[in-house]
Kinemage of the C-alpha trace (Angstrom):
@kinemage 1
@onewidth
@group {chain A} dominant
@subgroup {mainchain}
@vectorlist {calphas} color= white
{ca unk a 1} P 252.687 19.403 111.390
{ca unk a 2} L 252.539 21.940 108.581
{ca unk a 3} L 250.227 20.671 105.859
{ca unk a 4} L 250.389 22.734 102.693
{ca unk a 5} L 247.107 23.354 100.842
{ca unk a 6} L 246.608 22.716 97.141
{ca unk a 7} L 244.088 24.263 94.725
{ca unk a 8} L 242.389 20.884 94.346
{ca unk a 9} L 242.357 20.420 98.129
{ca unk a 10} L 242.906 16.664 98.141
{ca unk a 11} L 243.406 14.683 101.330
{ca unk a 12} L 246.988 15.420 102.391
{ca unk a 13} L 246.842 13.027 105.327
{ca unk a 14} L 245.996 10.214 102.921
{ca unk a 15} L 248.895 11.262 100.674
{ca unk a 16} L 251.320 11.368 103.607
{ca unk a 17} L 250.226 7.937 104.767
{ca unk a 18} L 250.600 6.482 101.285
{ca unk a 19} L 254.010 8.082 100.635
{ca unk a 20} L 255.352 6.937 104.003
{ca unk a 21} L 254.405 3.348 103.184
{ca unk a 22} L 255.416 3.259 99.518
{ca unk a 23} L 258.322 5.668 98.873
{ca unk a 24} L 261.675 4.179 99.814
{ca unk a 25} L 263.577 6.496 102.137
{ca unk a 26} L 260.617 8.782 102.798
{ca unk a 27} L 261.179 10.715 106.055
{ca unk a 28} L 259.435 8.919 108.943
{ca unk a 29} L 256.837 10.998 110.816
{ca unk a 30} L 257.915 14.309 109.264
{ca unk a 31} L 257.119 17.441 111.274
{ca unk a 32} L 256.936 19.392 108.011
{ca unk a 33} L 254.865 18.156 105.084
{ca unk a 34} L 253.951 20.644 102.365
{ca unk a 35} L 252.471 20.275 98.887
{ca unk a 36} L 252.508 23.108 96.351
{ca unk a 37} L 251.360 23.090 92.751
{ca unk a 38} L 253.729 23.901 89.897
{ca unk a 39} L 252.311 26.725 87.802
{ca unk a 40} L 253.831 25.517 84.543
{ca unk a 41} L 252.193 22.819 82.459
{ca unk a 42} L 248.750 22.272 81.000
{ca unk a 43} L 248.184 18.514 81.117
{ca unk a 44} L 248.500 16.467 84.306
{ca unk a 45} L 248.543 18.530 87.538
{ca unk a 46} L 252.028 18.404 89.045
{ca unk a 47} L 253.057 19.179 92.630
{ca unk a 48} L 256.207 19.653 94.674
{ca unk a 49} L 256.107 17.598 97.861
{ca unk a 50} L 258.441 18.490 100.757
{ca unk a 51} L 258.781 16.316 103.834
{ca unk a 52} L 261.166 16.252 106.773
{ca unk a 53} L 262.008 17.641 110.164
{ca unk a 54} L 263.861 20.831 110.961
{ca unk a 55} L 266.292 21.866 108.233
{ca unk a 56} L 266.387 18.359 106.784
{ca unk a 57} L 263.839 18.290 103.988
{ca unk a 58} L 263.438 15.861 101.114
{ca unk a 59} L 261.732 16.939 97.922
{ca unk a 60} L 259.588 14.870 95.586
{ca unk a 61} L 257.300 15.479 92.628
{ca unk a 62} L 253.736 14.168 92.483
{ca unk a 63} L 251.974 13.933 89.152
{ca unk a 64} L 248.289 13.026 88.933
{ca unk a 65} L 245.364 12.882 86.577
{ca unk a 66} L 243.094 15.930 86.593
{ca unk a 67} L 239.628 15.503 88.111
{ca unk a 68} L 236.399 15.185 86.160
{ca unk a 69} L 235.471 13.419 82.951
{ca unk a 70} L 238.500 12.990 80.675
{ca unk a 71} L 238.957 12.237 77.006
{ca unk a 72} L 239.655 8.600 76.221
{ca unk a 73} L 243.354 7.617 76.622
{ca unk a 74} L 244.282 11.108 77.855
{ca unk a 75} L 246.314 11.867 81.015
{ca unk a 76} L 247.608 8.299 81.391
{ca unk a 77} L 249.917 8.681 84.388
{ca unk a 78} L 250.210 4.885 84.482
{ca unk a 79} L 251.999 4.936 81.107
{ca unk a 80} L 254.217 7.811 82.228
{ca unk a 81} L 255.321 5.762 85.219
{ca unk a 82} L 255.946 2.697 83.039
{ca unk a 83} L 258.223 4.460 80.560
{ca unk a 84} L 260.114 6.412 83.240
{ca unk a 85} L 260.727 3.248 85.229
{ca unk a 86} L 262.000 1.363 82.155
{ca unk a 87} L 264.313 4.154 81.005
{ca unk a 88} L 265.594 4.938 84.491
{ca unk a 89} L 266.334 1.306 85.267
{ca unk a 90} L 267.825 0.112 81.990
{ca unk a 91} L 269.227 3.094 80.045
{ca unk a 92} L 271.235 6.290 80.372
{ca unk a 93} L 268.416 8.453 79.018
{ca unk a 94} L 268.153 11.397 81.460
{ca unk a 95} L 264.889 10.898 83.353
{ca unk a 96} L 263.880 11.418 86.991
{ca unk a 97} L 263.735 8.336 89.204
{ca unk a 98} L 260.193 7.135 89.944
{ca unk a 99} L 259.288 5.727 93.366
{ca unk a 100} L 255.704 4.497 93.282
{ca unk a 101} L 252.491 4.421 91.263
{ca unk a 102} L 249.070 4.597 92.913
{ca unk a 103} L 246.104 3.515 90.785
{ca unk a 104} L 243.658 3.686 93.700
{ca unk a 105} L 241.593 6.839 93.129
{ca unk a 106} L 240.303 6.734 96.692
{ca unk a 107} L 243.661 7.974 98.071
{ca unk a 108} L 243.690 11.521 96.630
{ca unk a 109} L 240.861 11.381 94.108
{ca unk a 110} L 242.742 10.262 90.953
{ca unk a 111} L 245.650 7.937 90.102
{ca unk a 112} L 249.115 9.459 90.650
{ca unk a 113} L 252.804 8.659 90.904
{ca unk a 114} L 255.695 10.081 92.905
{ca unk a 115} L 259.111 10.714 91.412
{ca unk a 116} L 262.436 12.362 92.112
{ca unk a 117} L 262.686 16.152 92.377
{ca unk a 118} L 265.514 17.291 90.118
{ca unk a 119} L 267.517 20.323 91.212
{ca unk a 120} L 268.127 22.173 87.986
{ca unk a 121} L 266.963 24.790 85.501
{ca unk a 122} L 263.838 24.821 83.342
{ca unk a 123} L 263.616 27.345 80.509
{ca unk a 124} L 260.017 28.242 79.717
{ca unk a 125} L 260.864 30.533 76.798
{ca unk a 126} L 262.697 28.927 73.820
{ca unk a 127} L 264.298 32.313 73.111
{ca unk a 128} L 266.333 31.791 76.313
{ca unk a 129} L 266.259 35.443 77.439
{ca unk a 130} L 268.993 36.356 79.883
{ca unk a 131} L 271.249 33.505 78.729
{ca unk a 132} L 274.620 34.293 77.133
{ca unk a 133} L 274.684 33.564 73.358
{ca unk a 134} L 277.413 30.933 73.581
{ca unk a 135} L 275.445 29.074 76.258
{ca unk a 136} L 272.239 29.266 74.227
{ca unk a 137} L 273.914 27.247 71.510
{ca unk a 138} L 275.140 24.690 74.028
{ca unk a 139} L 271.678 24.349 75.539
{ca unk a 140} L 270.094 23.732 72.143
{ca unk a 141} L 272.798 21.215 71.262
{ca unk a 142} L 272.162 19.457 74.571
{ca unk a 143} L 268.447 19.416 73.746
{ca unk a 144} L 269.075 17.750 70.384
{ca unk a 145} L 271.399 15.190 71.979
{ca unk a 146} L 268.871 14.398 74.704
{ca unk a 147} L 266.258 13.667 72.044
{ca unk a 148} L 268.745 11.488 70.166
{ca unk a 149} L 269.501 9.617 73.409
{ca unk a 150} L 265.808 8.986 73.955
{ca unk a 151} L 265.390 7.754 70.378
{ca unk a 152} L 268.352 5.381 70.713
{ca unk a 153} L 266.677 3.348 73.473
{ca unk a 154} L 266.258 -0.338 72.587
{ca unk a 155} L 262.592 -0.740 73.497
{ca unk a 156} L 262.645 -4.522 73.205
{ca unk a 157} L 265.596 -4.796 75.585
{ca unk a 158} L 264.043 -2.565 78.269
{ca unk a 159} L 260.565 -4.077 78.322
{ca unk a 160} L 258.761 -1.508 76.168
{ca unk a 161} L 258.397 -3.653 73.061
{ca unk a 162} L 254.613 -3.570 73.377
{ca unk a 163} L 254.362 0.045 74.489
{ca unk a 164} L 252.693 0.981 71.196
{ca unk a 165} L 252.348 0.177 67.499
{ca unk a 166} L 255.493 0.819 65.484
{ca unk a 167} L 254.080 1.140 61.976
{ca unk a 168} L 251.406 3.506 60.647
{ca unk a 169} L 252.047 5.837 63.585
{ca unk a 170} L 251.128 9.015 61.717
{ca unk a 171} L 248.039 7.373 60.242
{ca unk a 172} L 246.515 6.456 63.566
{ca unk a 173} L 247.789 9.634 65.248
{ca unk a 174} L 245.928 11.719 62.665
{ca unk a 175} L 242.808 9.672 63.357
{ca unk a 176} L 243.284 9.967 67.122
{ca unk a 177} L 243.795 13.743 67.212
{ca unk a 178} L 240.965 14.270 64.748
{ca unk a 179} L 238.668 12.434 67.175
{ca unk a 180} L 240.078 14.439 70.093
{ca unk a 181} L 239.374 17.669 68.214
{ca unk a 182} L 235.811 16.592 67.468
{ca unk a 183} L 235.302 15.599 71.106
{ca unk a 184} L 236.607 18.994 72.273
{ca unk a 185} L 234.506 21.145 69.927
{ca unk a 186} L 230.934 21.616 68.695
{ca unk a 187} L 227.597 20.815 70.345
{ca unk a 188} L 227.807 23.258 73.235
{ca unk a 189} L 231.602 23.305 73.233
{ca unk a 190} L 233.980 25.679 71.405
{ca unk a 191} L 233.186 26.266 67.737
{ca unk a 192} L 234.811 23.958 65.189
{ca unk a 193} L 237.145 25.324 62.516
{ca unk a 194} L 236.294 23.890 59.051
{ca unk a 195} L 239.924 24.383 57.941
{ca unk a 196} L 240.893 21.721 60.503
{ca unk a 197} L 239.036 19.031 58.577
{ca unk a 198} L 240.678 20.119 55.305
{ca unk a 199} L 244.016 19.861 57.080
{ca unk a 200} L 243.180 16.331 58.218
{ca unk a 201} L 242.497 15.337 54.591
{ca unk a 202} L 245.830 16.832 53.423
{ca unk a 203} L 247.768 14.976 56.115
{ca unk a 204} L 246.104 11.651 55.331
{ca unk a 205} L 247.061 12.024 51.667
{ca unk a 206} L 250.723 12.935 52.353
{ca unk a 207} L 251.883 10.403 54.969
{ca unk a 208} L 255.538 9.421 54.230
{ca unk a 209} L 256.176 5.840 53.127
{ca unk a 210} L 258.612 5.330 56.017
{ca unk a 211} L 255.666 5.625 58.385
{ca unk a 212} L 253.780 2.584 57.125
{ca unk a 213} L 256.948 0.474 57.036
{ca unk a 214} L 258.020 1.420 60.560
{ca unk a 215} L 261.488 2.391 59.258
{ca unk a 216} L 261.538 5.496 61.469
{ca unk a 217} L 259.954 3.741 64.463
{ca unk a 218} L 261.102 3.663 68.076
{ca unk a 219} L 260.273 5.271 71.396
{ca unk a 220} L 258.441 8.576 70.925
{ca unk a 221} L 258.118 11.175 73.697
{ca unk a 222} L 255.170 12.937 72.108
{ca unk a 223} L 255.697 16.356 73.732
{ca unk a 224} L 259.423 16.959 73.443
{ca unk a 225} L 260.233 20.644 73.826
{ca unk a 226} L 262.777 22.661 75.757
{ca unk a 227} L 260.389 23.571 78.603
{ca unk a 228} L 259.885 19.861 79.326
{ca unk a 229} L 263.596 19.458 80.078
{ca unk a 230} L 265.519 19.964 83.296
{ca unk a 231} L 269.072 21.199 82.754
{ca unk a 232} L 271.929 20.827 85.209
{ca unk a 233} L 272.118 23.798 87.663
{ca unk a 234} L 275.401 25.095 86.213
{ca unk a 235} L 276.325 22.789 83.322
{ca unk a 236} L 274.689 22.989 79.905
{ca unk a 237} L 273.378 19.432 79.782
{ca unk a 238} L 270.000 17.786 80.255
{ca unk a 239} L 269.496 15.863 83.499
{ca unk a 240} L 265.800 15.091 83.118
{ca unk a 241} L 263.145 14.728 80.424
{ca unk a 242} L 259.675 15.380 81.843
{ca unk a 243} L 255.999 15.029 80.843
{ca unk a 244} L 255.740 11.602 79.199
{ca unk a 245} L 251.955 11.593 78.985
{ca unk a 246} L 251.920 11.250 75.164
{ca unk a 247} L 254.790 8.773 74.890
{ca unk a 248} L 254.399 5.608 72.812
{ca unk a 249} L 256.159 3.712 70.024
{ca unk a 250} L 256.053 5.226 66.587
{ca unk a 251} L 257.612 7.571 64.051
{ca unk a 252} L 260.418 9.405 65.817
{ca unk a 253} L 260.668 12.193 63.250
{ca unk a 254} L 257.397 13.499 64.678
{ca unk a 255} L 259.280 14.231 67.919
{ca unk a 256} L 262.009 16.079 66.013
{ca unk a 257} L 259.541 18.253 64.105
{ca unk a 258} L 257.511 19.017 67.234
{ca unk a 259} L 260.649 20.134 69.079
{ca unk a 260} L 261.283 22.545 66.170
{ca unk a 261} L 257.901 24.321 66.457
{ca unk a 262} L 259.433 27.418 68.170
{ca unk a 263} L 261.189 28.090 64.860
{ca unk a 264} L 257.799 27.993 63.111
{ca unk a 265} L 255.268 29.531 65.546
{ca unk a 266} L 255.443 31.484 68.799
{ca unk a 267} L 252.891 30.187 71.278
{ca unk a 268} L 254.621 31.115 74.536
{ca unk a 269} L 253.810 34.767 75.197
{ca unk a 270} L 251.444 35.379 72.316
{ca unk a 271} L 250.270 33.772 69.134
{ca unk a 272} L 252.522 34.650 66.215
{ca unk a 273} L 255.189 33.506 63.820
{ca unk a 274} L 258.283 31.753 65.126
{ca unk a 275} L 261.991 32.455 65.331
{ca unk a 276} L 262.627 31.938 61.623
{ca unk a 277} L 260.333 34.884 60.879
{ca unk a 278} L 260.996 37.198 63.833
{ca unk a 279} L 264.742 36.500 63.993
{ca unk a 280} L 266.694 33.768 65.744
{ca unk a 281} L 268.277 35.200 68.924
{ca unk a 282} L 272.052 35.355 68.880
{ca unk a 283} L 273.629 32.019 69.785
{ca unk a 284} L 270.579 29.855 69.120
{ca unk a 285} L 271.258 27.562 66.144
{ca unk a 286} L 269.059 27.755 63.074
{ca unk a 287} L 266.387 25.118 62.592
{ca unk a 288} L 268.610 23.348 60.038
{ca unk a 289} L 271.560 23.368 62.446
{ca unk a 290} L 269.412 21.984 65.256
{ca unk a 291} L 268.095 19.174 63.042
{ca unk a 292} L 271.652 18.476 61.874
{ca unk a 293} L 272.792 18.163 65.501
{ca unk a 294} L 270.022 15.647 66.121
{ca unk a 295} L 270.814 13.650 62.972
{ca unk a 296} L 274.508 13.630 63.867
{ca unk a 297} L 273.820 12.340 67.377
{ca unk a 298} L 271.160 9.799 66.425
{ca unk a 299} L 272.435 8.535 63.079
{ca unk a 300} L 269.132 9.451 61.408
{ca unk a 301} L 269.057 10.481 57.720
{ca unk a 302} L 268.470 14.104 56.754
{ca unk a 303} L 264.642 14.526 56.504
{ca unk a 304} L 264.507 16.992 53.599
{ca unk a 305} L 261.761 15.287 51.565
{ca unk a 306} L 259.408 14.602 54.481
{ca unk a 307} L 259.931 17.721 56.604
{ca unk a 308} L 256.880 19.634 55.358
{ca unk a 309} L 254.604 16.776 56.393
{ca unk a 310} L 256.145 16.319 59.835
{ca unk a 311} L 255.986 20.012 60.763
{ca unk a 312} L 252.425 20.293 59.424
{ca unk a 313} L 251.463 17.227 61.443
{ca unk a 314} L 252.953 18.872 64.561
{ca unk a 315} L 250.937 22.046 63.946
{ca unk a 316} L 247.783 19.976 63.478
{ca unk a 317} L 248.384 17.996 66.648
{ca unk a 318} L 249.209 21.157 68.580
{ca unk a 319} L 245.937 22.671 67.429
{ca unk a 320} L 244.031 19.635 68.671
{ca unk a 321} L 245.823 19.776 72.030
{ca unk a 322} L 245.023 23.484 72.455
{ca unk a 323} L 241.402 22.822 71.538
{ca unk a 324} L 241.280 20.218 74.307
{ca unk a 325} L 242.862 22.609 76.820
{ca unk a 326} L 240.324 25.287 75.947
{ca unk a 327} L 237.459 22.831 76.241
{ca unk a 328} L 238.677 21.735 79.698
{ca unk a 329} L 239.069 25.377 80.738
{ca unk a 330} L 235.431 26.031 79.849
{ca unk a 331} L 234.447 22.966 81.904
{ca unk a 332} L 236.706 24.069 84.780
{ca unk a 333} L 239.162 21.139 84.545
{ca unk a 334} L 242.207 22.738 82.875
{ca unk a 335} L 245.452 22.753 84.862
{ca unk a 336} L 247.199 25.462 82.846
{ca unk a 337} L 246.003 28.470 84.815
{ca unk a 338} L 244.945 31.706 83.137
{ca unk a 339} L 246.741 30.880 79.888
{ca unk a 340} L 244.201 28.120 79.212
{ca unk a 341} L 241.564 30.725 78.333
{ca unk a 342} L 243.585 31.701 75.255
{ca unk a 343} L 244.091 28.115 74.092
{ca unk a 344} L 241.169 28.326 71.655
{ca unk a 345} L 242.768 31.253 69.806
{ca unk a 346} L 246.053 29.393 69.676
{ca unk a 347} L 244.367 26.324 68.217
{ca unk a 348} L 242.854 28.342 65.363
{ca unk a 349} L 246.116 30.187 64.738
{ca unk a 350} L 247.998 26.887 64.373
{ca unk a 351} L 245.400 25.584 61.923
{ca unk a 352} L 245.737 28.705 59.775
{ca unk a 353} L 249.515 28.666 59.996
{ca unk a 354} L 249.657 25.001 58.983
{ca unk a 355} L 248.113 25.964 55.645
{ca unk a 356} L 250.585 28.813 55.304
{ca unk a 357} L 253.431 26.400 55.950
{ca unk a 358} L 252.109 23.935 53.374
{ca unk a 359} L 252.211 26.718 50.818
{ca unk a 360} L 255.940 27.311 51.270
{ca unk a 361} L 258.163 26.260 48.391
{ca unk a 362} L 261.063 25.242 50.644
{ca unk a 363} L 261.020 24.385 54.358
{ca unk a 364} L 264.455 22.766 54.937
{ca unk a 365} L 267.792 22.853 53.054
{ca unk a 366} L 268.519 19.846 50.876
{ca unk a 367} L 271.631 19.118 52.965
{ca unk a 368} L 272.788 19.833 56.537
{ca unk a 369} L 274.092 23.365 56.849
{ca unk a 370} L 277.369 22.898 58.734
{ca unk a 371} L 280.914 22.478 57.405
{ca unk a 372} L 282.704 19.633 55.684
{ca unk a 373} L 283.917 16.507 57.415
{ca unk a 374} L 287.442 16.807 58.745
{ca unk a 375} L 287.823 13.042 58.903
{ca unk a 376} L 286.469 12.617 55.370
{ca unk a 377} L 289.182 14.995 54.132
{ca unk a 378} L 291.676 12.805 55.990
{ca unk a 379} L 290.381 9.707 54.246
{ca unk a 380} L 290.635 11.360 50.832
{ca unk a 381} L 294.160 12.545 51.541
{ca unk a 382} L 295.348 9.067 52.455
{ca unk a 383} L 293.337 7.285 49.772
{ca unk a 384} L 291.245 5.282 52.235
{ca unk a 385} L 287.778 6.665 51.543
{ca unk a 386} L 285.010 4.119 51.233
{ca unk a 387} L 281.243 4.078 51.387
{ca unk a 388} L 281.304 2.442 54.808
{ca unk a 389} L 283.380 4.781 56.939
{ca unk a 390} L 280.478 6.236 58.848
{ca unk a 391} L 280.000 9.509 57.014
{ca unk a 392} L 277.020 11.159 55.436
{ca unk a 393} L 277.444 11.755 51.718
{ca unk a 394} L 275.337 14.902 51.945
{ca unk a 395} L 278.007 16.966 53.717
{ca unk a 396} L 277.545 18.605 57.063
{ca unk a 397} L 279.153 16.825 59.982
{ca unk a 398} L 279.976 13.412 61.324
{ca unk a 399} L 276.925 11.188 61.054
{ca unk a 400} L 277.447 7.644 62.339
{ca unk a 401} L 276.799 4.964 59.757
{ca unk a 402} L 274.300 2.200 60.332
{ca unk a 403} L 277.216 -0.114 61.159
{ca unk a 404} L 278.614 2.246 63.830
{ca unk a 405} L 275.177 2.774 65.338
{ca unk a 406} L 274.696 -0.986 65.462
{ca unk a 407} L 278.025 -1.325 67.315
{ca unk a 408} L 276.998 1.466 69.690
{ca unk a 409} L 273.694 -0.251 70.455
{ca unk a 410} L 275.449 -3.582 71.010
{ca unk a 411} L 277.970 -1.942 73.346
{ca unk a 412} L 275.180 -0.305 75.327
{ca unk a 413} L 273.283 -3.573 75.654
{ca unk a 414} L 276.438 -5.500 76.617
{ca unk a 415} L 277.198 -3.015 79.381
{ca unk a 416} L 273.625 -3.055 80.673
{ca unk a 417} L 273.431 -6.850 80.604
{ca unk a 418} L 276.915 -7.786 81.777
{ca unk a 419} L 279.176 -4.974 83.033
{ca unk a 420} L 276.937 -2.807 85.212
{ca unk a 421} L 275.631 -5.831 87.185
{ca unk a 422} L 279.255 -6.850 87.947
{ca unk a 423} L 280.599 -3.435 88.971
{ca unk a 424} L 280.113 -3.974 92.709
{ca unk a 425} L 281.993 -7.286 92.513
{ca unk a 426} L 284.856 -5.621 90.663
{ca unk a 427} L 285.001 -2.796 93.217
{ca unk a 428} L 285.086 -5.281 96.108
{ca unk a 429} L 288.102 -7.008 94.585
{ca unk a 430} L 289.830 -3.666 93.901
{ca unk a 431} L 289.473 -2.709 97.574
{ca unk a 432} L 290.632 -6.083 98.941
{ca unk a 433} L 294.100 -7.531 99.554
{ca unk a 434} L 293.769 -9.377 96.230
{ca unk a 435} L 293.461 -6.150 94.273
{ca unk a 436} L 296.301 -7.113 91.902
{ca unk a 437} L 294.589 -10.281 90.749
{ca unk a 438} L 292.116 -10.495 87.881
{ca unk a 439} L 288.508 -11.180 88.756
{ca unk a 440} L 287.314 -14.396 87.065
{ca unk a 441} L 284.188 -12.534 85.988
{ca unk a 442} L 286.334 -10.093 84.038
{ca unk a 443} L 287.934 -12.915 82.064
{ca unk a 444} L 284.491 -14.359 81.377
{ca unk a 445} L 283.265 -11.001 80.085
{ca unk a 446} L 286.354 -10.602 77.898
{ca unk a 447} L 285.657 -13.915 76.234
{ca unk a 448} L 282.031 -12.940 75.748
{ca unk a 449} L 283.059 -9.586 74.259
{ca unk a 450} L 285.353 -11.402 71.803
{ca unk a 451} L 282.536 -13.724 70.775
{ca unk a 452} L 280.215 -10.779 70.182
{ca unk a 453} L 282.773 -8.909 68.060
{ca unk a 454} L 283.178 -6.080 70.620
{ca unk a 455} L 286.945 -6.364 70.825
{ca unk a 456} L 289.915 -4.092 70.004
{ca unk a 457} L 287.566 -1.491 68.582
{ca unk a 458} L 290.249 1.206 68.966
{ca unk a 459} L 292.440 -0.097 66.112
{ca unk a 460} L 292.200 2.285 63.107
{ca unk a 461} L 291.387 0.613 59.812
{ca unk a 462} L 294.676 1.704 58.181
{ca unk a 463} L 296.780 0.338 61.064
{ca unk a 464} L 294.813 -2.910 60.916
{ca unk a 465} L 295.446 -3.161 57.168
{ca unk a 466} L 299.200 -2.845 57.689
{ca unk a 467} L 299.281 -5.410 60.514
{ca unk a 468} L 297.123 -7.823 58.531
{ca unk a 469} L 299.526 -7.594 55.626
{ca unk a 470} L 302.555 -8.296 57.857
{ca unk a 471} L 301.072 -10.998 60.070
{ca unk a 472} L 298.903 -12.829 57.588
{ca unk a 473} L 300.785 -11.965 54.384
{ca unk a 474} L 297.811 -9.944 53.210
{ca unk a 475} L 295.291 -12.752 53.695
{ca unk a 476} L 292.287 -12.641 56.012
{ca unk a 477} L 293.497 -15.597 58.073
{ca unk a 478} L 291.612 -15.799 61.374
{ca unk a 479} L 289.647 -12.700 60.489
{ca unk a 480} L 287.351 -14.271 57.930
{ca unk a 481} L 286.935 -17.723 59.443
{ca unk a 482} L 284.943 -16.380 62.354
{ca unk a 483} L 283.753 -12.769 62.624
{ca unk a 484} L 284.065 -12.915 66.417
{ca unk a 485} L 287.809 -13.549 66.062
{ca unk a 486} L 288.506 -10.158 64.501
{ca unk a 487} L 291.559 -9.407 66.611
{ca unk a 488} L 292.331 -6.335 64.544
{ca unk a 489} L 289.111 -4.545 65.388
{ca unk a 490} L 286.041 -3.613 63.393
{ca unk a 491} L 287.773 -1.469 60.764
{ca unk a 492} L 286.790 1.875 62.289
{ca unk a 493} L 288.290 5.321 61.933
{ca unk a 494} L 289.498 7.157 65.035
{ca unk a 495} L 286.457 9.416 64.749
{ca unk a 496} L 284.095 6.458 64.708
{ca unk a 497} L 285.906 4.866 67.642
{ca unk a 498} L 285.569 8.121 69.596
{ca unk a 499} L 281.805 7.877 69.159
{ca unk a 500} L 281.906 4.457 70.864
{ca unk a 501} L 284.268 5.632 73.620
{ca unk a 502} L 281.404 7.637 75.095
{ca unk a 503} L 279.576 4.390 75.856
{ca unk a 504} L 282.608 2.545 77.218
{ca unk a 505} L 283.454 5.557 79.383
{ca unk a 506} L 280.316 5.069 81.441
{ca unk a 507} L 282.075 2.373 83.465
{ca unk a 508} L 285.677 2.307 84.678
{ca unk a 509} L 285.739 -1.438 83.975
{ca unk a 510} L 284.370 -1.385 80.427
{ca unk a 511} L 287.540 -0.443 78.444
{ca unk a 512} L 289.373 -3.320 80.121
{ca unk a 513} L 286.641 -5.807 79.224
{ca unk a 514} L 286.648 -4.708 75.570
{ca unk a 515} L 290.492 -4.619 75.482
{ca unk a 516} L 290.336 -0.897 74.758
{ca unk a 517} L 292.033 0.494 77.870
{ca unk a 518} L 294.870 3.023 77.819
{ca unk a 519} L 297.867 2.901 77.850
{ca unk a 520} L 297.603 -0.524 76.200
{ca unk a 521} L 295.819 0.982 73.218
{ca unk a 522} L 298.606 3.494 72.588
{ca unk a 523} L 301.296 0.826 72.853
{ca unk a 524} L 299.457 -1.506 70.511
{ca unk a 525} L 298.736 1.160 67.918
{ca unk a 526} L 302.407 2.192 67.770
{ca unk a 527} L 303.378 -1.427 67.141
{ca unk a 528} L 300.667 -1.836 64.531
{ca unk a 529} L 301.847 1.218 62.633
{ca unk a 530} L 305.627 0.946 62.990
{ca unk a 531} L 306.581 -2.481 64.380
{ca unk a 532} L 308.247 -5.275 62.435
{ca unk a 533} L 306.581 -8.571 61.724
{ca unk a 534} L 308.631 -10.203 64.478
{ca unk a 535} L 307.586 -7.584 67.031
{ca unk a 536} L 303.970 -7.948 66.045
{ca unk a 537} L 304.043 -11.694 66.479
{ca unk a 538} L 306.083 -11.663 69.705
{ca unk a 539} L 304.439 -8.845 71.623
{ca unk a 540} L 301.321 -7.720 69.884
{ca unk a 541} L 299.324 -10.881 69.173
{ca unk a 542} L 299.069 -11.888 72.884
{ca unk a 543} L 297.971 -8.340 73.679
{ca unk a 544} L 295.347 -8.351 70.955
{ca unk a 545} L 294.039 -11.611 72.380
{ca unk a 546} L 293.812 -9.995 75.814
{ca unk a 547} L 296.062 -12.621 77.369
{ca unk a 548} L 298.860 -10.330 78.602
{ca unk a 549} L 298.800 -6.730 79.767
{ca unk a 550} L 301.250 -4.361 78.103
{ca unk a 551} L 303.259 -3.604 81.245
{ca unk a 552} L 304.295 -7.277 81.516
{ca unk a 553} L 304.384 -8.283 77.872
{ca unk a 554} L 306.644 -5.551 76.551
{ca unk a 555} L 310.189 -4.612 77.350
{ca unk a 556} L 310.342 -2.361 74.303
{ca unk a 557} L 308.980 -0.120 73.128
{ca unk a 558} L 307.576 1.140 76.443
{ca unk a 559} L 305.406 3.827 74.856
{ca unk a 560} L 302.512 5.505 76.632
{ca unk a 561} L 299.416 6.449 74.672
{ca unk a 562} L 300.271 10.175 74.782
{ca unk a 563} L 303.766 9.429 73.429
{ca unk a 564} L 302.190 7.341 70.673
{ca unk a 565} L 300.183 10.325 69.519
{ca unk a 566} L 303.239 12.586 69.544
{ca unk a 567} L 305.324 10.060 67.582
{ca unk a 568} L 302.592 9.635 65.003
{ca unk a 569} L 302.201 13.398 64.519
{ca unk a 570} L 305.957 13.861 64.139
{ca unk a 571} L 306.207 11.142 61.503
{ca unk a 572} L 303.300 12.576 59.506
{ca unk a 573} L 304.817 16.072 59.556
């Protein structure tokens, strides 16, 4: 058996024995078992584990606490395992699957966990050298969307409601990192920088009001940057978010600002100013464009007024982290290799640069930097603009309104609670001799979707207004008596509905349950826009109620969804 050696030289036989007993599907009695340390990363030591026989090898990742005396609350692999397990089990946030957590230090010397090895790409340099410009932009957009996905997780629904304190996050984070800095410096350790304590005072005096209220609270990664992401081998999308050591609940704008640090400072190859000063490589979006992409995907407001604080806080926290790395390097416990010896210089540079950043007159445009809303122009042209159509008033791009985000969250929860657990049952029926019958569970879920107001979401607000006028003589009959009986949808635009389609598209059964499946949607929309009152009552109402499928309910017009689009375009022209 080939046992790989590691720099820390822990007991590989003990690891093999533990993995064999606790990792589902681990190769039995592998003839090859190797462990090699990843060179990247400066917090918890991370290893690639390979096990198998012959050419058949399975790969895993082991992540453990470093040896020696550690700072309080640092390197908590137990928390990493907890958050990865919750997100991987209950959400679509891209994270590696975790297999087991070992809290018994006697096995390999410290607690550790084993997770999935993701085949993909990791970019260590935010400049993305060697990547085509058009793909650089896509990678940064994917990064912003991955962060928005993480921030959209419903922590209460996935068992992370007590994962941290939601309010006063910045307040206690400033206190925590100040203590970490003190613990890492002075009294025989690296020299303390007096400007750090002045910076702490400035931060404490400028904490945004949204922090104390918890208005910006949710799941926080704590170390979100492009080199902690695994991208698909050939596609420009994130398949895994790594390094959750600093994750908690708190102010999510801190994550956004921290992920923007490459625009502010360069701490990869050498200490220096960031992309905004040296020049943003071709294809990489500007800082404002990146933040706009995040706000568009997450529904967060544009952070113009608070941005100086959040970036300064990120510089301060980064300085404290580097001070800790340097202190551990001096003590011989750092896991970052040779680069750890320069961490002290980087800490002092970030402290100095934080003061330079504070002195700037402007740090972010007052509004997002991209073009005007196409759909908003449509609303103006047809006289349907309102304050509740899901658009940001500041210009820029589509930004889902609070109402649309609430629908998106409800859809996600409904699918996690009701549709995903039933998928195997639905597939069994589809593959049986009774494939043309309707599963009773589907009818039950349809009724539940109606009761929760997740029904006929595809119907555009202008089509609904016309149908309401014809069917109910302009009154809100049925619609106002019970919100769950809104047969004519939620009053969305097509753009808003498209934002929800992404969620429904995660399951082949979901559109059917929400009565949003093509070609029924195309047929119904044509009738809503152009049908007579008699047609609406005879054919459309049963369809809206989900009682009859279009292929059986309609003899005319037999219009497919693609035809509906063509007809509509022709009429408008």
